[in-house]
All heavy atoms as a GROMACS GRO file, in nm:
protein
  588
    1MET      N    1  -0.450  -2.497   0.936
    1MET     CA    2  -0.361  -2.387   0.905
    1MET      C    3  -0.228  -2.399   0.980
    1MET      O    4  -0.125  -2.369   0.925
    1MET     CB    5  -0.424  -2.252   0.941
    1MET     CG    6  -0.524  -2.206   0.842
    1MET     SD    7  -0.447  -2.157   0.688
    1MET     CE    8  -0.569  -2.051   0.627
    2ARG      N    9  -0.234  -2.439   1.102
    2ARG     CA   10  -0.112  -2.445   1.181
    2ARG      C   11  -0.010  -2.538   1.118
    2ARG      O   12   0.109  -2.509   1.114
    2ARG     CB   13  -0.146  -2.490   1.322
    2ARG     CG   14  -0.031  -2.479   1.415
    2ARG     CD   15  -0.076  -2.501   1.558
    2ARG     NE   16   0.034  -2.563   1.627
    2ARG     CZ   17   0.024  -2.659   1.715
    2ARG    NH1   18  -0.093  -2.705   1.747
    2ARG    NH2   19   0.130  -2.708   1.773
    3LYS      N   20  -0.056  -2.651   1.064
    3LYS     CA   21   0.036  -2.745   1.002
    3LYS      C   22   0.102  -2.682   0.879
    3LYS      O   23   0.221  -2.700   0.855
    3LYS     CB   24  -0.038  -2.873   0.963
    3LYS     CG   25   0.054  -2.978   0.905
    3LYS     CD   26  -0.019  -3.107   0.879
    3LYS     CE   27   0.081  -3.206   0.822
    3LYS     NZ   28   0.031  -3.340   0.814
    4LEU      N   29   0.026  -2.608   0.802
    4LEU     CA   30   0.081  -2.541   0.683
    4LEU      C   31   0.187  -2.439   0.724
    4LEU      O   32   0.294  -2.432   0.661
    4LEU     CB   33  -0.031  -2.472   0.605
    4LEU     CG   34   0.010  -2.402   0.476
    4LEU    CD1   35   0.075  -2.500   0.378
    4LEU    CD2   36  -0.110  -2.335   0.413
    5LEU      N   37   0.162  -2.364   0.828
    5LEU     CA   38   0.260  -2.267   0.876
    5LEU      C   39   0.387  -2.337   0.922
    5LEU      O   40   0.498  -2.294   0.890
    5LEU     CB   41   0.201  -2.182   0.989
    5LEU     CG   42   0.295  -2.078   1.050
    5LEU    CD1   43   0.342  -1.979   0.945
    5LEU    CD2   44   0.225  -2.007   1.165
    6GLU      N   45   0.372  -2.446   0.996
    6GLU     CA   46   0.488  -2.521   1.042
    6GLU      C   47   0.568  -2.576   0.924
    6GLU      O   48   0.692  -2.574   0.926
    6GLU     CB   49   0.444  -2.634   1.135
    6GLU     CG   50   0.395  -2.585   1.268
    6GLU     CD   51   0.336  -2.694   1.355
    6GLU    OE1   52   0.339  -2.812   1.315
    6GLU    OE2   53   0.287  -2.660   1.464
    7GLU      N   54   0.500  -2.622   0.822
    7GLU     CA   55   0.569  -2.673   0.702
    7GLU      C   56   0.647  -2.560   0.634
    7GLU      O   57   0.762  -2.578   0.594
    7GLU     CB   58   0.467  -2.732   0.605
    7GLU     CG   59   0.529  -2.790   0.480
    7GLU     CD   60   0.424  -2.847   0.385
    7GLU    OE1   61   0.313  -2.880   0.430
    7GLU    OE2   62   0.456  -2.858   0.266
    8ALA      N   63   0.584  -2.444   0.624
    8ALA     CA   64   0.651  -2.330   0.561
    8ALA      C   65   0.775  -2.289   0.640
    8ALA      O   66   0.881  -2.262   0.582
    8ALA     CB   67   0.554  -2.212   0.550
    9ILE      N   68   0.764  -2.287   0.772
    9ILE     CA   69   0.878  -2.248   0.855
    9ILE      C   70   0.990  -2.350   0.842
    9ILE      O   71   1.108  -2.313   0.836
    9ILE     CB   72   0.833  -2.229   1.002
    9ILE    CG1   73   0.748  -2.104   1.010
    9ILE    CG2   74   0.954  -2.221   1.095
    9ILE    CD1   75   0.681  -2.081   1.143
   10THR      N   76   0.957  -2.477   0.833
   10THR     CA   77   1.058  -2.581   0.814
   10THR      C   78   1.135  -2.556   0.684
   10THR      O   79   1.259  -2.565   0.681
   10THR     CB   80   0.993  -2.721   0.811
   10THR    OG1   81   0.931  -2.743   0.938
   10THR    CG2   82   1.095  -2.829   0.785
   11ILE      N   83   1.065  -2.522   0.580
   11ILE     CA   84   1.129  -2.495   0.451
   11ILE      C   85   1.214  -2.369   0.459
   11ILE      O   86   1.328  -2.366   0.411
   11ILE     CB   87   1.023  -2.483   0.339
   11ILE    CG1   88   0.958  -2.620   0.317
   11ILE    CG2   89   1.084  -2.429   0.211
   11ILE    CD1   90   0.835  -2.617   0.229
   12VAL      N   91   1.161  -2.264   0.521
   12VAL     CA   92   1.234  -2.137   0.530
   12VAL      C   93   1.362  -2.155   0.611
   12VAL      O   94   1.465  -2.095   0.579
   12VAL     CB   95   1.144  -2.027   0.591
   12VAL    CG1   96   1.225  -1.902   0.625
   12VAL    CG2   97   1.032  -1.993   0.494
   13ARG      N   98   1.361  -2.239   0.712
   13ARG     CA   99   1.481  -2.262   0.793
   13ARG      C  100   1.596  -2.320   0.712
   13ARG      O  101   1.711  -2.310   0.751
   13ARG     CB  102   1.449  -2.356   0.910
   13ARG     CG  103   1.375  -2.288   1.020
   13ARG     CD  104   1.357  -2.380   1.139
   13ARG     NE  105   1.299  -2.307   1.249
   13ARG     CZ  106   1.203  -2.354   1.328
   13ARG    NH1  107   1.158  -2.476   1.311
   13ARG    NH2  108   1.156  -2.281   1.426
   14GLN      N  109   1.566  -2.379   0.598
   14GLN     CA  110   1.669  -2.438   0.513
   14GLN      C  111   1.730  -2.336   0.417
   14GLN      O  112   1.830  -2.365   0.352
   14GLN     CB  113   1.611  -2.555   0.434
   14GLN     CG  114   1.562  -2.668   0.522
   14GLN     CD  115   1.486  -2.773   0.446
   14GLN    OE1  116   1.499  -2.786   0.325
   14GLN    NE2  117   1.406  -2.851   0.517
   15LEU      N  118   1.671  -2.219   0.409
   15LEU     CA  119   1.719  -2.115   0.319
   15LEU      C  120   1.835  -2.038   0.382
   15LEU      O  121   1.854  -2.042   0.504
   15LEU     CB  122   1.604  -2.019   0.287
   15LEU     CG  123   1.483  -2.081   0.217
   15LEU    CD1  124   1.369  -1.980   0.209
   15LEU    CD2  125   1.519  -2.133   0.080
   16PRO      N  126   1.912  -1.966   0.301
   16PRO     CA  127   2.020  -1.883   0.356
   16PRO      C  128   1.965  -1.782   0.456
   16PRO      O  129   1.849  -1.739   0.447
   16PRO     CB  130   2.077  -1.812   0.233
   16PRO     CG  131   2.038  -1.898   0.118
   16PRO     CD  132   1.907  -1.960   0.155
   17GLU      N  133   2.046  -1.743   0.551
   17GLU     CA  134   2.002  -1.652   0.658
   17GLU      C  135   1.943  -1.522   0.605
   17GLU      O  136   1.844  -1.472   0.658
   17GLU     CB  137   2.116  -1.623   0.754
   17GLU     CG  138   2.148  -1.738   0.846
   17GLU     CD  139   2.252  -1.702   0.951
   17GLU    OE1  140   2.272  -1.582   0.978
   17GLU    OE2  141   2.311  -1.796   1.007
   18ALA      N  142   2.002  -1.466   0.502
   18ALA     CA  143   1.952  -1.340   0.447
   18ALA      C  144   1.809  -1.357   0.395
   18ALA      O  145   1.724  -1.269   0.413
   18ALA     CB  146   2.043  -1.289   0.336
   19VAL      N  147   1.782  -1.469   0.331
   19VAL     CA  148   1.648  -1.496   0.280
   19VAL      C  149   1.552  -1.520   0.397
   19VAL      O  150   1.437  -1.474   0.395
   19VAL     CB  151   1.648  -1.616   0.182
   19VAL    CG1  152   1.507  -1.648   0.134
   19VAL    CG2  153   1.740  -1.588   0.064
   20GLN      N  154   1.599  -1.590   0.499
   20GLN     CA  155   1.516  -1.610   0.619
   20GLN      C  156   1.475  -1.476   0.679
   20GLN      O  157   1.359  -1.459   0.720
   20GLN     CB  158   1.592  -1.692   0.724
   20GLN     CG  159   1.612  -1.837   0.687
   20GLN     CD  160   1.683  -1.912   0.799
   20GLN    OE1  161   1.663  -1.884   0.916
   20GLN    NE2  162   1.765  -2.009   0.760
   21ASP      N  163   1.568  -1.382   0.683
   21ASP     CA  164   1.537  -1.249   0.737
   21ASP      C  165   1.430  -1.180   0.654
   21ASP      O  166   1.338  -1.117   0.708
   21ASP     CB  167   1.663  -1.162   0.743
   21ASP     CG  168   1.759  -1.206   0.852
   21ASP    OD1  169   1.719  -1.285   0.940
   21ASP    OD2  170   1.875  -1.160   0.848
   22GLU      N  171   1.440  -1.190   0.522
   22GLU     CA  172   1.341  -1.129   0.434
   22GLU      C  173   1.203  -1.189   0.458
   22GLU      O  174   1.103  -1.117   0.468
   22GLU     CB  175   1.380  -1.147   0.287
   22GLU     CG  176   1.498  -1.066   0.244
   22GLU     CD  177   1.534  -1.091   0.099
   22GLU    OE1  178   1.442  -1.114   0.017
   22GLU    OE2  179   1.653  -1.089   0.067
   23VAL      N  180   1.198  -1.322   0.466
   23VAL     CA  181   1.071  -1.390   0.490
   23VAL      C  182   1.014  -1.348   0.625
   23VAL      O  183   0.893  -1.323   0.637
   23VAL     CB  184   1.088  -1.544   0.481
   23VAL    CG1  185   0.962  -1.615   0.524
   23VAL    CG2  186   1.128  -1.585   0.340
   24ALA      N  187   1.098  -1.339   0.726
   24ALA     CA  188   1.053  -1.299   0.858
   24ALA      C  189   0.995  -1.158   0.856
   24ALA      O  190   0.890  -1.132   0.917
   24ALA     CB  191   1.168  -1.307   0.958
   25GLU      N  192   1.060  -1.067   0.786
   25GLU     CA  193   1.010  -0.930   0.776
   25GLU      C  194   0.873  -0.927   0.709
   25GLU      O  195   0.783  -0.856   0.754
   25GLU     CB  196   1.108  -0.843   0.699
   25GLU     CG  197   1.234  -0.809   0.776
   25GLU     CD  198   1.333  -0.728   0.694
   25GLU    OE1  199   1.295  -0.675   0.587
   25GLU    OE2  200   1.448  -0.717   0.737
   26ILE      N  201   0.858  -1.005   0.604
   26ILE     CA  202   0.729  -1.010   0.534
   26ILE      C  203   0.621  -1.068   0.626
   26ILE      O  204   0.511  -1.013   0.636
   26ILE     CB  205   0.741  -1.094   0.405
   26ILE    CG1  206   0.829  -1.021   0.304
   26ILE    CG2  207   0.603  -1.123   0.346
   26ILE    CD1  208   0.874  -1.106   0.186
   27LEU      N  209   0.653  -1.176   0.693
   27LEU     CA  210   0.557  -1.240   0.783
   27LEU      C  211   0.517  -1.146   0.896
   27LEU      O  212   0.398  -1.132   0.928
   27LEU     CB  213   0.616  -1.370   0.838
   27LEU     CG  214   0.524  -1.454   0.926
   27LEU    CD1  215   0.398  -1.493   0.850
   27LEU    CD2  216   0.598  -1.577   0.973
   28LEU      N  217   0.614  -1.080   0.956
   28LEU     CA  218   0.584  -0.985   1.064
   28LEU      C  219   0.498  -0.869   1.013
   28LEU      O  220   0.407  -0.824   1.082
   28LEU     CB  221   0.713  -0.933   1.127
   28LEU     CG  222   0.789  -1.035   1.211
   28LEU    CD1  223   0.927  -0.981   1.247
   28LEU    CD2  224   0.710  -1.072   1.336
   29SER      N  225   0.527  -0.824   0.895
   29SER     CA  226   0.449  -0.715   0.837
   29SER      C  227   0.304  -0.758   0.816
   29SER      O  228   0.210  -0.685   0.849
   29SER     CB  229   0.511  -0.672   0.705
   29SER     OG  230   0.434  -0.570   0.646
   30LEU      N  231   0.286  -0.877   0.763
   30LEU     CA  232   0.150  -0.928   0.742
   30LEU      C  233   0.079  -0.949   0.875
   30LEU      O  234  -0.040  -0.917   0.890
   30LEU     CB  235   0.154  -1.060   0.665
   30LEU     CG  236   0.193  -1.051   0.518
   30LEU    CD1  237   0.213  -1.190   0.460
   30LEU    CD2  238   0.088  -0.974   0.439
   31ALA      N  239   0.149  -1.004   0.973
   31ALA     CA  240   0.088  -1.034   1.102
   31ALA      C  241   0.048  -0.907   1.176
   31ALA      O  242  -0.053  -0.904   1.245
   31ALA     CB  243   0.184  -1.116   1.186
   32SER      N  244   0.127  -0.802   1.163
   32SER     CA  245   0.097  -0.680   1.237
   32SER      C  246  -0.006  -0.594   1.165
   32SER      O  247  -0.062  -0.503   1.226
   32SER     CB  248   0.225  -0.600   1.259
   32SER     OG  249   0.271  -0.547   1.135
   33LYS      N  250  -0.027  -0.620   1.037
   33LYS     CA  251  -0.123  -0.541   0.957
   33LYS      C  252  -0.098  -0.392   0.974
   33LYS      O  253  -0.188  -0.314   1.000
   33LYS     CB  254  -0.266  -0.578   0.993
   33LYS     CG  255  -0.300  -0.721   0.964
   33LYS     CD  256  -0.442  -0.752   0.998
   33LYS     CE  257  -0.469  -0.899   0.968
   33LYS     NZ  258  -0.602  -0.941   1.004
   34ARG      N  259   0.028  -0.358   0.961
   34ARG     CA  260   0.068  -0.218   0.976
   34ARG      C  261  -0.003  -0.130   0.874
   34ARG      O  262  -0.013  -0.165   0.758
   34ARG     CB  263   0.218  -0.202   0.956
   34ARG     CG  264   0.300  -0.261   1.066
   34ARG     CD  265   0.442  -0.216   1.049
   34ARG     NE  266   0.517  -0.323   0.986
   34ARG     CZ  267   0.645  -0.321   0.968
   34ARG    NH1  268   0.715  -0.216   1.001
   34ARG    NH2  269   0.708  -0.421   0.913
   35ALA      N  270  -0.049  -0.017   0.920
   35ALA     CA  271  -0.110   0.080   0.830
   35ALA      C  272  -0.006   0.173   0.770
   35ALA      O  273  -0.021   0.222   0.660
   35ALA     CB  274  -0.217   0.162   0.904
   36GLU      N  275   0.102   0.195   0.845
   36GLU     CA  276   0.204   0.288   0.797
   36GLU      C  277   0.301   0.215   0.703
   36GLU      O  278   0.318   0.094   0.713
   36GLU     CB  279   0.280   0.351   0.914
   36GLU     CG  280   0.381   0.260   0.981
   36GLU     CD  281   0.321   0.173   1.091
   36GLU    OE1  282   0.200   0.179   1.116
   36GLU    OE2  283   0.398   0.097   1.151
   37PRO      N  284   0.363   0.288   0.614
   37PRO     CA  285   0.459   0.226   0.521
   37PRO      C  286   0.583   0.176   0.595
   37PRO      O  287   0.617   0.224   0.703
   37PRO     CB  288   0.496   0.339   0.424
   37PRO     CG  289   0.447   0.465   0.486
   37PRO     CD  290   0.347   0.430   0.590
   38VAL      N  291   0.648   0.080   0.535
   38VAL     CA  292   0.773   0.027   0.590
   38VAL      C  293   0.881   0.132   0.572
   38VAL      O  294   0.896   0.191   0.465
   38VAL     CB  295   0.812  -0.104   0.517
   38VAL    CG1  296   0.947  -0.154   0.563
   38VAL    CG2  297   0.705  -0.209   0.538
   39ARG      N  298   0.959   0.156   0.676
   39ARG     CA  299   1.068   0.253   0.669
   39ARG      C  300   1.190   0.186   0.608
   39ARG      O  301   1.233   0.081   0.655
   39ARG     CB  302   1.102   0.305   0.808
   39ARG     CG  303   0.986   0.366   0.879
   39ARG     CD  304   0.962   0.506   0.830
   39ARG     NE  305   0.849   0.562   0.904
   39ARG     CZ  306   0.764   0.647   0.851
   39ARG    NH1  307   0.779   0.688   0.727
   39ARG    NH2  308   0.665   0.695   0.922
   40LEU      N  309   1.247   0.248   0.505
   40LEU     CA  310   1.366   0.196   0.440
   40LEU      C  311   1.489   0.271   0.486
   40LEU      O  312   1.486   0.393   0.500
   40LEU     CB  313   1.352   0.209   0.287
   40LEU     CG  314   1.232   0.141   0.223
   40LEU    CD1  315   1.231   0.170   0.073
   40LEU    CD2  316   1.232  -0.007   0.250
   41ASP      N  317   1.599   0.196   0.504
   41ASP     CA  318   1.724   0.264   0.538
   41ASP      C  319   1.781   0.328   0.412
   41ASP      O  320   1.736   0.303   0.300
   41ASP     CB  321   1.823   0.168   0.603
   41ASP     CG  322   1.860   0.051   0.513
   41ASP    OD1  323   1.879   0.071   0.392
   41ASP    OD2  324   1.871  -0.061   0.565
   42GLU      N  325   1.880   0.412   0.430
   42GLU     CA  326   1.935   0.488   0.316
   42GLU      C  327   1.997   0.397   0.211
   42GLU      O  328   1.986   0.424   0.091
   42GLU     CB  329   2.035   0.592   0.363
   42GLU     CG  330   2.077   0.689   0.253
   42GLU     CD  331   1.960   0.756   0.181
   42GLU    OE1  332   1.860   0.791   0.245
   42GLU    OE2  333   1.968   0.770   0.056
   43THR      N  334   2.061   0.288   0.251
   43THR     CA  335   2.120   0.195   0.155
   43THR      C  336   2.012   0.134   0.066
   43THR      O  337   2.028   0.126  -0.056
   43THR     CB  338   2.196   0.083   0.229
   43THR    OG1  339   2.298   0.143   0.309
   43THR    CG2  340   2.258  -0.017   0.133
   44THR      N  341   1.902   0.096   0.126
   44THR     CA  342   1.791   0.038   0.050
   44THR      C  343   1.728   0.142  -0.041
   44THR      O  344   1.698   0.115  -0.158
   44THR     CB  345   1.686  -0.022   0.145
   44THR    OG1  346   1.749  -0.120   0.229
   44THR    CG2  347   1.573  -0.087   0.068
   45ARG      N  348   1.711   0.263   0.010
   45ARG     CA  349   1.655   0.372  -0.073
   45ARG      C  350   1.743   0.397  -0.196
   45ARG      O  351   1.693   0.414  -0.307
   45ARG     CB  352   1.643   0.501   0.008
   45ARG     CG  353   1.533   0.500   0.109
   45ARG     CD  354   1.541   0.629   0.193
   45ARG     NE  355   1.444   0.627   0.298
   45ARG     CZ  356   1.324   0.687   0.290
   45ARG    NH1  357   1.290   0.754   0.182
   45ARG    NH2  358   1.241   0.680   0.391
   46LYS      N  359   1.874   0.397  -0.174
   46LYS     CA  360   1.968   0.419  -0.285
   46LYS      C  361   1.956   0.307  -0.387
   46LYS      O  362   1.953   0.332  -0.508
   46LYS     CB  363   2.111   0.426  -0.231
   46LYS     CG  364   2.214   0.456  -0.335
   46LYS     CD  365   2.353   0.467  -0.274
   46LYS     CE  366   2.456   0.489  -0.383
   46LYS     NZ  367   2.592   0.496  -0.330
   47ALA      N  368   1.944   0.183  -0.341
   47ALA     CA  369   1.931   0.069  -0.433
   47ALA      C  370   1.801   0.077  -0.512
   47ALA      O  371   1.798   0.049  -0.632
   47ALA     CB  372   1.937  -0.062  -0.354
   48VAL      N  373   1.693   0.121  -0.448
   48VAL     CA  374   1.565   0.136  -0.517
   48VAL      C  375   1.575   0.246  -0.623
   48VAL      O  376   1.530   0.228  -0.737
   48VAL     CB  377   1.451   0.165  -0.417
   48VAL    CG1  378   1.323   0.206  -0.489
   48VAL    CG2  379   1.426   0.042  -0.328
   49ARG      N  380   1.636   0.358  -0.585
   49ARG     CA  381   1.651   0.468  -0.683
   49ARG      C  382   1.734   0.424  -0.803
   49ARG      O  383   1.700   0.454  -0.918
   49ARG     CB  384   1.716   0.590  -0.616
   49ARG     CG  385   1.622   0.669  -0.527
   49ARG     CD  386   1.680   0.804  -0.488
   49ARG     NE  387   1.801   0.792  -0.408
   49ARG     CZ  388   1.805   0.786  -0.276
   49ARG    NH1  389   1.693   0.791  -0.206
   49ARG    NH2  390   1.920   0.776  -0.211
   50GLU      N  391   1.843   0.350  -0.777
   50GLU     CA  392   1.927   0.302  -0.887
   50GLU      C  393   1.851   0.204  -0.975
   50GLU      O  394   1.860   0.210  -1.097
   50GLU     CB  395   2.056   0.238  -0.833
   50GLU     CG  396   2.145   0.180  -0.940
   50GLU     CD  397   2.190   0.279  -1.047
   50GLU    OE1  398   2.198   0.401  -1.019
   50GLU    OE2  399   2.217   0.234  -1.160
   51GLY      N  400   1.775   0.115  -0.914
   51GLY     CA  401   1.695   0.020  -0.991
   51GLY      C  402   1.592   0.089  -1.079
   51GLY      O  403   1.572   0.053  -1.195
   52LYS      N  404   1.527   0.191  -1.024
   52LYS     CA  405   1.430   0.267  -1.104
   52LYS      C  406   1.498   0.340  -1.218
   52LYS      O  407   1.445   0.346  -1.331
   52LYS     CB  408   1.355   0.364  -1.013
   52LYS     CG  409   1.259   0.294  -0.919
   52LYS     CD  410   1.194   0.390  -0.821
   52LYS     CE  411   1.093   0.477  -0.891
   52LYS     NZ  412   1.019   0.563  -0.796
   53ALA      N  413   1.617   0.396  -1.193
   53ALA     CA  414   1.691   0.466  -1.298
   53ALA      C  415   1.733   0.368  -1.408
   53ALA      O  416   1.722   0.399  -1.528
   53ALA     CB  417   1.814   0.535  -1.240
   54GLN      N  418   1.777   0.250  -1.368
   54GLN     CA  419   1.814   0.148  -1.468
   54GLN      C  420   1.693   0.110  -1.552
   54GLN      O  421   1.704   0.096  -1.675
   54GLN     CB  422   1.872   0.024  -1.399
   54GLN     CG  423   2.010   0.047  -1.340
   54GLN     CD  424   2.055  -0.070  -1.254
   54GLN    OE1  425   1.979  -0.158  -1.218
   54GLN    NE2  426   2.183  -0.068  -1.219
   55ALA      N  427   1.580   0.092  -1.488
   55ALA     CA  428   1.458   0.057  -1.563
   55ALA      C  429   1.420   0.169  -1.660
   55ALA      O  430   1.382   0.142  -1.775
   55ALA     CB  431   1.344   0.028  -1.466
   56SER      N  432   1.433   0.294  -1.615
   56SER     CA  433   1.402   0.408  -1.703
   56SER      C  434   1.493   0.410  -1.826
   56SER      O  435   1.451   0.453  -1.934
   56SER     CB  436   1.417   0.539  -1.626
   56SER     OG  437   1.318   0.549  -1.526
   57ARG      N  438   1.616   0.364  -1.807
   57ARG     CA  439   1.711   0.360  -1.920
   57ARG      C  440   1.695   0.232  -2.003
   57ARG      O  441   1.766   0.213  -2.100
   57ARG     CB  442   1.854   0.369  -1.867
   57ARG     CG  443   1.889   0.500  -1.799
   57ARG     CD  444   2.037   0.512  -1.767
   57ARG     NE  445   2.085   0.408  -1.679
   57ARG     CZ  446   2.100   0.420  -1.546
   57ARG    NH1  447   2.067   0.533  -1.487
   57ARG    NH2  448   2.148   0.320  -1.473
   58GLY      N  449   1.605   0.145  -1.962
   58GLY     CA  450   1.584   0.020  -2.036
   58GLY      C  451   1.690  -0.085  -2.008
   58GLY      O  452   1.710  -0.176  -2.087
   59GLU      N  453   1.760  -0.070  -1.895
   59GLU     CA  454   1.867  -0.164  -1.860
   59GLU      C  455   1.809  -0.278  -1.777
   59GLU      O  456   1.789  -0.265  -1.657
   59GLU     CB  457   1.976  -0.092  -1.781
   59GLU     CG  458   2.045   0.017  -1.859
   59GLU     CD  459   2.142   0.098  -1.774
   59GLU    OE1  460   2.157   0.070  -1.654
   59GLU    OE2  461   2.201   0.192  -1.830
   60PHE      N  462   1.781  -0.389  -1.845
   60PHE     CA  463   1.723  -0.504  -1.778
   60PHE      C  464   1.815  -0.625  -1.792
   60PHE      O  465   1.892  -0.634  -1.888
   60PHE     CB  466   1.586  -0.537  -1.836
   60PHE     CG  467   1.486  -0.426  -1.819
   60PHE    CD1  468   1.459  -0.338  -1.924
   60PHE    CD2  469   1.421  -0.408  -1.699
   60PHE    CE1  470   1.368  -0.235  -1.909
   60PHE    CE2  471   1.330  -0.305  -1.682
   60PHE     CZ  472   1.302  -0.219  -1.787
   61VAL      N  473   1.806  -0.716  -1.699
   61VAL     CA  474   1.884  -0.839  -1.704
   61VAL      C  475   1.828  -0.924  -1.817
   61VAL      O  476   1.706  -0.936  -1.831
   61VAL     CB  477   1.873  -0.915  -1.570
   61VAL    CG1  478   1.943  -1.048  -1.576
   61VAL    CG2  479   1.929  -0.830  -1.457
   62PRO      N  480   1.914  -0.984  -1.899
   62PRO     CA  481   1.865  -1.070  -2.007
   62PRO      C  482   1.782  -1.188  -1.954
   62PRO      O  483   1.805  -1.236  -1.842
   62PRO     CB  484   1.993  -1.122  -2.074
   62PRO     CG  485   2.098  -1.023  -2.036
   62PRO     CD  486   2.060  -0.972  -1.900
   63ASP      N  487   1.685  -1.232  -2.032
   63ASP     CA  488   1.597  -1.342  -1.992
   63ASP      C  489   1.676  -1.466  -1.953
   63ASP      O  490   1.639  -1.538  -1.860
   63ASP     CB  491   1.499  -1.376  -2.104
   63ASP     CG  492   1.395  -1.267  -2.125
   63ASP    OD1  493   1.376  -1.184  -2.033
   63ASP    OD2  494   1.332  -1.266  -2.232
   64GLU      N  495   1.787  -1.491  -2.023
   64GLU     CA  496   1.867  -1.610  -1.994
   64GLU      C  497   1.925  -1.605  -1.854
   64GLU      O  498   1.930  -1.705  -1.783
   64GLU     CB  499   1.980  -1.627  -2.097
   64GLU     CG  500   1.935  -1.644  -2.240
   64GLU     CD  501   1.893  -1.513  -2.306
   64GLU    OE1  502   1.938  -1.403  -2.265
   64GLU    OE2  503   1.811  -1.520  -2.399
   65GLU      N  504   1.971  -1.486  -1.813
   65GLU     CA  505   2.026  -1.471  -1.678
   65GLU      C  506   1.919  -1.489  -1.572
   65GLU      O  507   1.943  -1.549  -1.467
   65GLU     CB  508   2.093  -1.335  -1.661
   65GLU     CG  509   2.227  -1.322  -1.730
   65GLU     CD  510   2.294  -1.189  -1.700
   65GLU    OE1  511   2.290  -1.144  -1.584
   65GLU    OE2  512   2.350  -1.131  -1.794
   66MET      N  513   1.799  -1.438  -1.599
   66MET     CA  514   1.690  -1.456  -1.504
   66MET      C  515   1.650  -1.602  -1.493
   66MET      O  516   1.625  -1.652  -1.384
   66MET     CB  517   1.568  -1.370  -1.544
   66MET     CG  518   1.590  -1.222  -1.524
   66MET     SD  519   1.645  -1.173  -1.357
   66MET     CE  520   1.515  -1.237  -1.255
   67ALA      N  521   1.646  -1.671  -1.606
   67ALA     CA  522   1.612  -1.813  -1.604
   67ALA      C  523   1.715  -1.892  -1.523
   67ALA      O  524   1.679  -1.979  -1.443
   67ALA     CB  525   1.603  -1.868  -1.747
   68ALA      N  526   1.843  -1.857  -1.539
   68ALA     CA  527   1.949  -1.925  -1.463
   68ALA      C  528   1.935  -1.895  -1.313
   68ALA      O  529   1.951  -1.983  -1.229
   68ALA     CB  530   2.086  -1.880  -1.513
   69PHE      N  531   1.900  -1.771  -1.280
   69PHE     CA  532   1.880  -1.734  -1.140
   69PHE      C  533   1.768  -1.817  -1.078
   69PHE      O  534   1.784  -1.873  -0.970
   69PHE     CB  535   1.846  -1.584  -1.130
   69PHE     CG  536   1.803  -1.541  -0.993
   69PHE    CD1  537   1.898  -1.507  -0.898
   69PHE    CD2  538   1.668  -1.536  -0.959
   69PHE    CE1  539   1.857  -1.468  -0.770
   69PHE    CE2  540   1.629  -1.498  -0.832
   69PHE     CZ  541   1.724  -1.463  -0.738
   70PHE      N  542   1.656  -1.826  -1.146
   70PHE     CA  543   1.542  -1.899  -1.092
   70PHE      C  544   1.570  -2.049  -1.087
   70PHE      O  545   1.522  -2.119  -0.998
   70PHE     CB  546   1.415  -1.870  -1.170
   70PHE     CG  547   1.360  -1.732  -1.139
   70PHE    CD1  548   1.348  -1.636  -1.238
   70PHE    CD2  549   1.320  -1.699  -1.010
   70PHE    CE1  550   1.298  -1.511  -1.211
   70PHE    CE2  551   1.270  -1.573  -0.981
   70PHE     CZ  552   1.259  -1.479  -1.080
   71THR      N  553   1.653  -2.098  -1.177
   71THR     CA  554   1.692  -2.239  -1.170
   71THR      C  555   1.776  -2.264  -1.045
   71THR      O  556   1.754  -2.362  -0.973
   71THR     CB  557   1.772  -2.278  -1.296
   71THR    OG1  558   1.687  -2.262  -1.410
   71THR    CG2  559   1.820  -2.421  -1.288
   72ARG      N  560   1.870  -2.173  -1.017
   72ARG     CA  561   1.955  -2.187  -0.898
   72ARG      C  562   1.878  -2.172  -0.769
   72ARG      O  563   1.909  -2.235  -0.669
   72ARG     CB  564   2.068  -2.083  -0.900
   72ARG     CG  565   2.179  -2.110  -0.998
   72ARG     CD  566   2.297  -2.016  -0.974
   72ARG     NE  567   2.263  -1.875  -0.968
   72ARG     CZ  568   2.256  -1.791  -1.072
   72ARG    NH1  569   2.284  -1.836  -1.194
   72ARG    NH2  570   2.227  -1.665  -1.056
   73HIS      N  571   1.777  -2.084  -0.769
   73HIS     CA  572   1.709  -2.050  -0.645
   73HIS      C  573   1.568  -2.110  -0.636
   73HIS      O  574   1.488  -2.067  -0.552
   73HIS     CB  575   1.703  -1.898  -0.628
   73HIS     CG  576   1.839  -1.837  -0.619
   73HIS    ND1  577   1.917  -1.845  -0.505
   73HIS    CD2  578   1.915  -1.771  -0.711
   73HIS    CE1  579   2.031  -1.784  -0.526
   73HIS    NE2  580   2.034  -1.739  -0.650
   74GLY      N  581   1.537  -2.204  -0.721
   74GLY     CA  582   1.412  -2.275  -0.710
   74GLY      C  583   1.288  -2.196  -0.745
   74GLY      O  584   1.181  -2.218  -0.691
   75GLY      N  585   1.301  -2.100  -0.836
   75GLY     CA  586   1.183  -2.020  -0.872
   75GLY      C  587   1.121  -2.070  -0.990
   75GLY      O  588   1.037  -2.101  -1.047
   0.00000   0.00000   0.00000
């Protein structure tokens, strides 16, 4: 297991800093096995509310744009 973790960290270190931060938050959350929900700041809460409102209105990114995104970001 340790080797797999080291390999994952090596790969994550090559990602943009913002993505590294996201991965770190996820890893810390998993490691701590927190029972309480993650606290969101107001900016994040606003973005989540807007995303939910867009979904309710049926406003989704076209499949072609998503495919291009995943091509650029290795998904």
